[in-house]
PLY file of the C-alpha trace (Angstrom):
ply
format ascii 1.0
element vertex 327
property float x
property float y
property float z
element edge 326
property int vertex1
property int vertex2
end_header
53.58 -137.99 -4.14
57.31 -137.50 -3.47
57.95 -136.69 -7.12
55.00 -134.27 -7.18
56.40 -132.47 -4.15
59.89 -132.39 -5.67
58.56 -130.89 -8.90
56.51 -128.33 -6.95
59.51 -127.26 -4.86
61.64 -127.05 -7.99
59.15 -124.83 -9.79
58.83 -122.62 -6.72
62.62 -122.27 -6.48
62.98 -121.48 -10.16
60.10 -118.98 -10.04
61.68 -117.26 -7.02
64.96 -117.09 -8.92
63.13 -115.51 -11.84
61.74 -112.86 -9.51
65.12 -112.13 -7.93
66.69 -111.69 -11.35
63.82 -109.42 -12.40
64.15 -107.32 -9.24
67.87 -106.71 -9.67
67.32 -105.84 -13.33
64.20 -103.70 -13.14
63.21 -103.25 -9.51
59.67 -104.02 -8.36
58.18 -103.68 -11.84
60.90 -105.95 -13.21
60.10 -108.50 -10.52
56.41 -108.56 -11.50
57.28 -108.88 -15.18
59.64 -111.74 -14.33
56.88 -113.43 -12.32
54.54 -113.27 -15.32
57.35 -114.54 -17.56
57.99 -117.41 -15.14
54.31 -118.40 -15.17
54.27 -118.51 -18.96
57.57 -120.40 -19.06
56.35 -122.98 -16.52
53.22 -123.60 -18.57
55.16 -123.86 -21.80
57.77 -126.13 -20.22
55.13 -128.55 -18.93
53.51 -129.05 -22.33
56.32 -128.50 -24.82
59.74 -128.79 -23.20
60.19 -132.46 -24.14
59.87 -131.81 -27.88
62.00 -128.69 -27.57
64.76 -130.66 -25.83
64.68 -133.36 -28.50
65.00 -130.76 -31.25
67.80 -128.92 -29.47
69.75 -132.18 -29.17
69.18 -133.04 -32.85
67.28 -136.18 -31.86
65.29 -137.74 -34.70
62.51 -140.33 -34.42
63.24 -143.69 -35.99
60.77 -146.30 -37.21
60.70 -149.81 -35.87
61.41 -151.22 -39.32
64.78 -149.45 -39.35
66.05 -150.59 -35.95
63.89 -153.57 -34.87
66.44 -154.82 -32.35
66.45 -151.53 -30.46
62.66 -151.24 -30.59
62.14 -154.77 -29.27
64.61 -154.06 -26.49
62.81 -150.87 -25.41
59.45 -152.65 -25.58
60.62 -155.63 -23.51
62.23 -153.47 -20.83
59.21 -151.13 -20.70
56.95 -154.06 -19.93
59.33 -155.15 -17.17
59.27 -151.60 -15.81
55.47 -151.53 -15.95
55.21 -148.43 -18.15
53.99 -147.77 -21.71
56.63 -148.18 -24.39
58.11 -144.72 -25.03
58.95 -143.29 -28.43
62.45 -144.01 -29.65
64.80 -141.30 -30.92
68.40 -141.39 -32.10
70.94 -138.59 -31.69
73.50 -138.52 -34.46
76.71 -137.95 -32.54
79.80 -140.10 -32.13
79.74 -139.51 -28.37
78.05 -142.47 -26.63
75.23 -141.18 -24.42
71.48 -141.28 -23.85
68.65 -139.43 -22.13
64.91 -139.65 -21.57
62.29 -136.92 -21.62
58.53 -136.44 -21.35
56.01 -135.04 -18.89
54.71 -138.50 -17.89
55.13 -142.19 -18.83
52.31 -141.88 -21.37
54.15 -139.08 -23.22
57.78 -140.11 -22.97
60.72 -140.67 -25.27
64.10 -142.36 -25.01
66.95 -140.95 -27.10
70.19 -142.84 -27.65
73.19 -141.68 -29.63
74.72 -143.41 -32.62
77.93 -143.57 -30.63
76.14 -145.57 -27.92
74.88 -148.10 -30.47
78.30 -148.29 -32.05
80.52 -148.77 -29.00
78.34 -150.73 -26.53
77.24 -154.34 -26.80
73.62 -155.47 -26.55
73.54 -156.01 -22.79
75.19 -152.67 -22.11
72.74 -150.83 -24.37
69.88 -152.62 -22.60
71.23 -151.53 -19.22
71.42 -147.90 -20.37
67.88 -148.05 -21.77
66.67 -149.53 -18.47
68.30 -146.62 -16.61
66.40 -144.14 -18.78
63.14 -146.07 -18.33
63.68 -145.81 -14.57
63.76 -142.01 -14.96
60.48 -142.19 -16.90
58.81 -144.49 -14.36
59.73 -142.20 -11.46
58.71 -139.12 -13.51
62.17 -137.64 -13.19
61.89 -136.70 -16.85
59.33 -133.98 -16.13
61.46 -132.48 -13.38
64.70 -132.67 -15.35
63.20 -131.36 -18.60
61.47 -128.43 -16.94
64.65 -127.63 -15.03
66.59 -127.45 -18.29
63.99 -125.16 -19.88
63.76 -122.83 -16.89
67.53 -122.66 -16.40
67.92 -121.56 -20.00
65.17 -118.98 -19.60
66.78 -117.56 -16.44
70.10 -117.13 -18.22
68.33 -115.49 -21.17
66.49 -113.13 -18.82
69.74 -112.06 -17.16
71.39 -111.45 -20.52
68.32 -109.52 -21.68
68.55 -107.21 -18.68
72.23 -106.51 -19.33
71.64 -105.80 -23.01
68.85 -103.31 -22.33
70.55 -101.66 -19.36
67.98 -102.63 -16.75
70.41 -101.76 -13.98
69.73 -98.04 -14.50
66.27 -98.40 -12.98
66.04 -96.27 -9.82
64.03 -99.01 -8.11
66.99 -101.35 -8.40
68.95 -101.11 -5.09
72.30 -101.98 -6.68
71.89 -100.34 -10.07
74.20 -101.61 -12.79
76.14 -103.68 -10.28
72.96 -105.64 -9.54
72.46 -106.36 -13.22
76.04 -107.54 -13.63
75.71 -109.76 -10.57
72.59 -111.37 -12.00
74.24 -111.99 -15.35
76.91 -114.09 -13.65
75.13 -115.44 -10.58
71.71 -116.34 -12.01
73.05 -119.07 -14.35
75.17 -120.44 -11.49
72.16 -120.52 -9.17
70.08 -122.26 -11.84
72.91 -124.77 -12.34
73.01 -125.53 -8.62
69.27 -126.27 -8.64
69.86 -128.61 -11.56
72.62 -130.38 -9.62
70.38 -130.85 -6.60
67.81 -132.51 -8.84
70.15 -134.54 -11.03
72.90 -135.95 -8.85
70.73 -137.83 -6.35
68.35 -139.02 -9.07
71.18 -140.63 -11.07
72.01 -142.96 -8.19
68.35 -143.90 -7.85
67.97 -144.45 -11.61
71.10 -146.63 -11.61
69.59 -148.82 -8.89
66.12 -148.96 -10.44
67.51 -149.47 -13.93
69.64 -152.38 -12.70
66.48 -153.87 -11.21
64.63 -153.53 -14.52
67.43 -155.06 -16.61
68.52 -157.53 -13.90
72.06 -156.66 -14.92
73.84 -154.10 -12.71
77.28 -155.15 -13.94
76.39 -154.37 -17.56
75.25 -150.91 -16.49
78.54 -150.47 -14.62
80.45 -151.52 -17.74
78.35 -149.17 -19.89
79.01 -146.21 -17.57
82.75 -146.88 -17.71
82.76 -146.98 -21.52
80.55 -143.91 -21.88
82.57 -141.83 -19.41
85.84 -142.85 -21.09
84.70 -142.20 -24.65
82.68 -139.05 -23.87
85.92 -137.29 -22.99
87.32 -137.99 -26.45
84.31 -137.00 -28.57
82.45 -133.69 -28.50
78.66 -133.63 -28.36
78.10 -130.40 -30.29
74.39 -130.10 -29.47
75.06 -130.53 -25.74
77.93 -128.02 -25.79
75.64 -125.47 -27.42
72.96 -126.05 -24.77
74.80 -126.83 -21.51
71.61 -126.39 -19.46
70.54 -129.78 -20.85
73.67 -131.64 -19.74
72.08 -133.01 -16.56
69.55 -135.00 -18.63
72.17 -137.38 -20.05
73.20 -140.58 -18.31
76.81 -139.28 -18.24
77.82 -135.62 -18.42
78.24 -134.84 -22.15
80.29 -131.68 -21.53
84.06 -131.72 -21.49
85.99 -131.37 -18.23
83.11 -131.92 -15.77
83.31 -135.49 -14.51
84.44 -134.88 -10.93
82.08 -135.25 -8.01
82.31 -131.60 -6.98
80.11 -128.57 -6.51
79.91 -127.75 -10.20
79.28 -131.23 -11.61
75.83 -132.10 -12.93
76.45 -135.82 -12.34
77.87 -137.96 -9.54
81.37 -139.31 -10.03
81.20 -142.24 -12.45
83.55 -144.30 -10.29
81.19 -143.94 -7.33
78.24 -145.03 -9.46
80.13 -148.07 -10.74
81.14 -149.06 -7.21
77.51 -148.80 -6.05
76.38 -151.04 -8.92
79.09 -153.59 -8.15
77.95 -153.69 -4.53
74.36 -154.12 -5.68
75.35 -157.04 -7.93
77.20 -158.71 -5.05
74.30 -158.21 -2.63
71.59 -159.44 -5.00
73.55 -162.02 -6.96
72.29 -160.54 -10.23
74.18 -159.93 -13.44
72.74 -162.35 -15.97
70.58 -159.72 -17.59
67.49 -159.96 -19.77
67.83 -161.99 -22.95
66.82 -160.29 -26.18
65.83 -162.25 -29.25
67.10 -160.58 -32.37
64.44 -160.11 -35.02
66.99 -159.65 -37.81
70.62 -160.57 -38.43
72.97 -158.10 -36.83
74.92 -156.23 -39.54
78.67 -156.21 -39.20
80.50 -152.93 -38.71
83.98 -151.94 -37.60
84.72 -153.14 -34.05
84.54 -150.65 -31.22
87.59 -149.82 -29.06
86.47 -152.47 -26.58
86.40 -155.14 -29.28
82.59 -155.36 -29.33
80.60 -155.30 -32.53
78.45 -152.20 -32.84
74.97 -151.67 -34.24
74.26 -150.33 -37.69
71.32 -147.96 -38.06
70.15 -145.80 -40.98
71.34 -142.28 -41.69
69.12 -139.58 -40.21
70.45 -136.16 -41.02
73.32 -133.98 -39.93
75.69 -134.94 -37.15
78.59 -133.44 -35.29
81.16 -133.15 -38.03
82.91 -134.85 -40.91
83.03 -138.18 -39.07
79.49 -137.99 -37.69
77.97 -140.39 -40.23
80.07 -143.23 -38.89
78.00 -146.42 -38.78
74.95 -144.53 -40.11
76.26 -144.26 -43.65
0 1
1 2
2 3
3 4
4 5
5 6
6 7
7 8
8 9
9 10
10 11
11 12
12 13
13 14
14 15
15 16
16 17
17 18
18 19
19 20
20 21
21 22
22 23
23 24
24 25
25 26
26 27
27 28
28 29
29 30
30 31
31 32
32 33
33 34
34 35
35 36
36 37
37 38
38 39
39 40
40 41
41 42
42 43
43 44
44 45
45 46
46 47
47 48
48 49
49 50
50 51
51 52
52 53
53 54
54 55
55 56
56 57
57 58
58 59
59 60
60 61
61 62
62 63
63 64
64 65
65 66
66 67
67 68
68 69
69 70
70 71
71 72
72 73
73 74
74 75
75 76
76 77
77 78
78 79
79 80
80 81
81 82
82 83
83 84
84 85
85 86
86 87
87 88
88 89
89 90
90 91
91 92
92 93
93 94
94 95
95 96
96 97
97 98
98 99
99 100
100 101
101 102
102 103
103 104
104 105
105 106
106 107
107 108
108 109
109 110
110 111
111 112
112 113
113 114
114 115
115 116
116 117
117 118
118 119
119 120
120 121
121 122
122 123
123 124
124 125
125 126
126 127
127 128
128 129
129 130
130 131
131 132
132 133
133 134
134 135
135 136
136 137
137 138
138 139
139 140
140 141
141 142
142 143
143 144
144 145
145 146
146 147
147 148
148 149
149 150
150 151
151 152
152 153
153 154
154 155
155 156
156 157
157 158
158 159
159 160
160 161
161 162
162 163
163 164
164 165
165 166
166 167
167 168
168 169
169 170
170 171
171 172
172 173
173 174
174 175
175 176
176 177
177 178
178 179
179 180
180 181
181 182
182 183
183 184
184 185
185 186
186 187
187 188
188 189
189 190
190 191
191 192
192 193
193 194
194 195
195 196
196 197
197 198
198 199
199 200
200 201
201 202
202 203
203 204
204 205
205 206
206 207
207 208
208 209
209 210
210 211
211 212
212 213
213 214
214 215
215 216
216 217
217 218
218 219
219 220
220 221
221 222
222 223
223 224
224 225
225 226
226 227
227 228
228 229
229 230
230 231
231 232
232 233
233 234
234 235
235 236
236 237
237 238
238 239
239 240
240 241
241 242
242 243
243 244
244 245
245 246
246 247
247 248
248 249
249 250
250 251
251 252
252 253
253 254
254 255
255 256
256 257
257 258
258 259
259 260
260 261
261 262
262 263
263 264
264 265
265 266
266 267
267 268
268 269
269 270
270 271
271 272
272 273
273 274
274 275
275 276
276 277
277 278
278 279
279 280
280 281
281 282
282 283
283 284
284 285
285 286
286 287
287 288
288 289
289 290
290 291
291 292
292 293
293 294
294 295
295 296
296 297
297 298
298 299
299 300
300 301
301 302
302 303
303 304
304 305
305 306
306 307
307 308
308 309
309 310
310 311
311 312
312 313
313 314
314 315
315 316
316 317
317 318
318 319
319 320
320 321
321 322
322 323
323 324
324 325
325 326
């Protein structure tokens, strides 16, 4: 019920923002057009935003026969979480990261990057997957995916109004100034709504994910590695679509890792400290054991000295080094 109310409030806030943008661009008629546009966007986002997000992030589905170890891990953790096993996608980028999407646990997907499989060990990958399954179980994925879709649509609407000179409408109280304000303020307002949704949910997903994997310290270690390496490697798909940044376990955009007003994620150090306290309080940290169904191929060691995972090539990546362990 709490998640239903949160989603309802979110949609109401985003719809109101649509109407405000429409009013300052085209007056009363612009507001009504924006309301209709918001209704269509909400409907589209509910049914299609998950697949759209996966395409925008260059995530590709992988078969179990290609990565049996990852599939078995997702299946085992899903049963522990009490949800159906989601579809598995891989994002071909050297930046270690992951996200989940889907309107409900029955229609969900987990996407992990090749960088995550390369640089993290088995227990750390499992902890990250458990975090994403926690988002699916609590239905955060619907809220976060729809937020990303609507935030992008709001920005597009503001830019559309500027391009077509909506500020000249006599029904607009601020004229061209109103249009210019919306072009700059609407994306910021949409971002702040995303922050309100994302930042508190990350702490909850950390806690619930640690419960699912029984290994809070591995999640803490994974967050440290991801945050450190994400600053060195660009996630091109995320940079092109910054409205989707809040969906990742760690902010994929450069220069936004501080716990401040304009960060989509809590400070990684605070998250790690919370997980360390949880491990001390519960005495957990052994983690779930995973039986490998096939020998683990050897690849070049990661910066932390761990052996990475080797998975098959699946299309274009982020640049000349994007094939990495996929080749």
